[in-house]
N, CA, C and O atoms as a GROMACS GRO file, in nm:
protein
  188
    1MET      N    1   2.814  11.082  16.371
    1MET     CA    2   2.735  10.978  16.309
    1MET      C    3   2.773  10.930  16.176
    1MET      O    4   2.781  10.811  16.144
    2ALA      N    5   2.798  11.044  16.093
    2ALA     CA    6   2.833  11.014  15.961
    2ALA      C    7   2.963  10.925  15.942
    2ALA      O    8   2.972  10.843  15.851
    3THR      N    9   3.068  10.950  16.039
    3THR     CA   10   3.193  10.886  16.048
    3THR      C   11   3.166  10.733  16.078
    3THR      O   12   3.226  10.643  16.020
    4PHE      N   13   3.060  10.710  16.182
    4PHE     CA   14   3.038  10.576  16.213
    4PHE      C   15   2.979  10.494  16.086
    4PHE      O   16   3.020  10.382  16.057
    5VAL      N   17   2.888  10.558  16.021
    5VAL     CA   18   2.831  10.487  15.904
    5VAL      C   19   2.929  10.461  15.800
    5VAL      O   20   2.931  10.357  15.735
    6LEU      N   21   3.020  10.567  15.783
    6LEU     CA   22   3.137  10.538  15.678
    6LEU      C   23   3.224  10.423  15.721
    6LEU      O   24   3.268  10.346  15.636
    7LEU      N   25   3.255  10.406  15.863
    7LEU     CA   26   3.344  10.303  15.900
    7LEU      C   27   3.265  10.169  15.883
    7LEU      O   28   3.324  10.068  15.844
    8LYS      N   29   3.139  10.170  15.910
    8LYS     CA   30   3.053  10.049  15.889
    8LYS      C   31   3.067  10.007  15.746
    8LYS      O   32   3.101   9.893  15.715
    9PHE      N   33   3.040  10.104  15.659
    9PHE     CA   34   3.051  10.072  15.512
    9PHE      C   35   3.190  10.021  15.471
    9PHE      O   36   3.198   9.926  15.393
   10ILE      N   37   3.297  10.078  15.518
   10ILE     CA   38   3.436  10.033  15.491
   10ILE      C   39   3.453   9.899  15.525
   10ILE      O   40   3.502   9.817  15.448
   11ALA      N   41   3.410   9.871  15.650
   11ALA     CA   42   3.417   9.740  15.718
   11ALA      C   43   3.353   9.625  15.633
   11ALA      O   44   3.415   9.521  15.608
   12ILE      N   45   3.224   9.650  15.592
   12ILE     CA   46   3.151   9.565  15.527
   12ILE      C   47   3.218   9.539  15.376
   12ILE      O   48   3.238   9.430  15.323
   13ALA      N   49   3.244   9.658  15.329
   13ALA     CA   50   3.309   9.644  15.187
   13ALA      C   51   3.436   9.560  15.179
   13ALA      O   52   3.458   9.481  15.086
   14SER      N   53   3.524   9.582  15.286
   14SER     CA   54   3.648   9.511  15.291
   14SER      C   55   3.633   9.366  15.321
   14SER      O   56   3.704   9.283  15.265
   15LEU      N   57   3.533   9.330  15.419
   15LEU     CA   58   3.493   9.184  15.436
   15LEU      C   59   3.444   9.123  15.307
   15LEU      O   60   3.485   9.012  15.273
   16GLY      N   61   3.356   9.191  15.234
   16GLY     CA   62   3.298   9.136  15.119
   16GLY      C   63   3.402   9.133  15.012
   16GLY      O   64   3.390   9.046  14.925
   17TYR      N   65   3.498   9.210  15.006
   17TYR     CA   66   3.602   9.208  14.910
   17TYR      C   67   3.698   9.083  14.940
   17TYR      O   68   3.740   9.011  14.849
   18PHE      N   69   3.724   9.066  15.055
   18PHE     CA   70   3.817   8.945  15.090
   18PHE      C   71   3.731   8.809  15.069
   18PHE      O   72   3.785   8.703  15.035
   19LEU      N   73   3.600   8.823  15.090
   19LEU     CA   74   3.523   8.696  15.074
   19LEU      C   75   3.519   8.671  14.919
   19LEU      O   76   3.521   8.555  14.879
   20PHE      N   77   3.512   8.769  14.836
   20PHE     CA   78   3.501   8.770  14.694
   20PHE      C   79   3.632   8.718  14.638
   20PHE      O   80   3.629   8.647  14.538
   21LEU      N   81   3.755   8.753  14.703
   21LEU     CA   82   3.879   8.703  14.651
   21LEU      C   83   3.885   8.564  14.691
   21LEU      O   84   3.944   8.486  14.616
   22SER      N   85   3.834   8.522  14.798
   22SER     CA   86   3.830   8.367  14.852
   22SER      C   87   3.759   8.299  14.738
   22SER      O   88   3.808   8.203  14.678
   23LEU      N   89   3.641   8.353  14.708
   23LEU     CA   90   3.560   8.266  14.604
   23LEU      C   91   3.641   8.259  14.463
   23LEU      O   92   3.635   8.159  14.391
   24LEU      N   93   3.712   8.364  14.433
   24LEU     CA   94   3.783   8.363  14.308
   24LEU      C   95   3.900   8.256  14.318
   24LEU      O   96   3.933   8.179  14.228
   25ALA      N   97   3.955   8.265  14.440
   25ALA     CA   98   4.072   8.163  14.453
   25ALA      C   99   4.022   8.015  14.470
   25ALA      O  100   4.102   7.922  14.468
   26GLY      N  101   3.894   7.997  14.485
   26GLY     CA  102   3.832   7.862  14.489
   26GLY      C  103   3.866   7.804  14.625
   26GLY      O  104   3.879   7.682  14.631
   27THR      N  105   3.880   7.874  14.732
   27THR     CA  106   3.901   7.839  14.862
   27THR      C  107   3.785   7.816  14.948
   27THR      O  108   3.792   7.843  15.068
   28LEU      N  109   3.677   7.767  14.893
   28LEU     CA  110   3.550   7.758  14.960
   28LEU      C  111   3.578   7.649  15.075
   28LEU      O  112   3.514   7.663  15.179
   29ASP      N  113   3.656   7.556  15.067
   29ASP     CA  114   3.682   7.451  15.162
   29ASP      C  115   3.754   7.518  15.289
   29ASP      O  116   3.746   7.468  15.401
   30SER      N  117   3.821   7.626  15.264
   30SER     CA  118   3.896   7.678  15.362
   30SER      C  119   3.818   7.743  15.477
   30SER      O  120   3.724   7.819  15.451
   31PRO      N  121   3.854   7.715  15.604
   31PRO     CA  122   3.775   7.766  15.724
   31PRO      C  123   3.782   7.920  15.717
   31PRO      O  124   3.686   7.982  15.761
   32PHE      N  125   3.878   7.982  15.669
   32PHE     CA  126   3.880   8.129  15.662
   32PHE      C  127   3.762   8.190  15.588
   32PHE      O  128   3.715   8.297  15.629
   33THR      N  129   3.713   8.130  15.485
   33THR     CA  130   3.613   8.167  15.406
   33THR      C  131   3.486   8.173  15.504
   33THR      O  132   3.419   8.275  15.508
   34PHE      N  133   3.457   8.065  15.579
   34PHE     CA  134   3.354   8.068  15.666
   34PHE      C  135   3.363   8.179  15.788
   34PHE      O  136   3.268   8.239  15.838
   35ILE      N  137   3.485   8.189  15.817
   35ILE     CA  138   3.500   8.301  15.916
   35ILE      C  139   3.466   8.436  15.872
   35ILE      O  140   3.404   8.518  15.941
   36ASP      N  141   3.516   8.457  15.736
   36ASP     CA  142   3.483   8.586  15.675
   36ASP      C  143   3.334   8.604  15.649
   36ASP      O  144   3.282   8.715  15.653
   37ALA      N  145   3.268   8.496  15.622
   37ALA     CA  146   3.109   8.504  15.599
   37ALA      C  147   3.058   8.525  15.729
   37ALA      O  148   2.969   8.609  15.740
   38GLY      N  149   3.099   8.459  15.841
   38GLY     CA  150   3.028   8.475  15.966
   38GLY      C  151   3.058   8.616  16.016
   38GLY      O  152   2.969   8.674  16.078
   39LEU      N  153   3.176   8.678  15.994
   39LEU     CA  154   3.193   8.817  16.019
   39LEU      C  155   3.109   8.915  15.949
   39LEU      O  156   3.060   9.014  16.004
   40LEU      N  157   3.093   8.881  15.817
   40LEU     CA  158   3.008   8.967  15.746
   40LEU      C  159   2.866   8.959  15.784
   40LEU      O  160   2.796   9.059  15.775
   41TRP      N  161   2.817   8.839  15.828
   41TRP     CA  162   2.697   8.823  15.878
   41TRP      C  163   2.671   8.888  15.998
   41TRP      O  164   2.563   8.944  16.015
   42ILE      N  165   2.766   8.886  16.092
   42ILE     CA  166   2.750   8.958  16.228
   42ILE      C  167   2.755   9.113  16.204
   42ILE      O  168   2.671   9.182  16.261
   43VAL      N  169   2.839   9.167  16.129
   43VAL     CA  170   2.831   9.301  16.092
   43VAL      C  171   2.697   9.346  16.028
   43VAL      O  172   2.645   9.454  16.057
   44GLY      N  173   2.649   9.267  15.947
   44GLY     CA  174   2.519   9.297  15.880
   44GLY      C  175   2.410   9.303  15.975
   44GLY      O  176   2.324   9.391  15.973
   45LYS      N  177   2.416   9.199  16.067
   45LYS     CA  178   2.299   9.196  16.172
   45LYS      C  179   2.304   9.318  16.267
   45LYS      O  180   2.201   9.358  16.321
   46LYS      N  181   2.436   9.383  16.289
   46LYS     CA  182   2.441   9.494  16.381
   46LYS      C  183   2.394   9.621  16.312
   46LYS      O  184   2.368   9.720  16.381
   47MET      N  185   2.382   9.623  16.175
   47MET     CA  186   2.337   9.740  16.116
   47MET      C  187   2.187   9.776  16.144
   47MET      O  188   2.138   9.878  16.095
   0.00000   0.00000   0.00000
């Protein structure tokens, strides 16, 4: 169970990190940013 929680945390942290990099790069118009945000939202809903 602890491993599952750790994996969930790593997944959310990495998605958030890539989303943050996208924001820094100013690529808000890029569809990849919306995909990242969608994935982050889906993962967050599953918690």
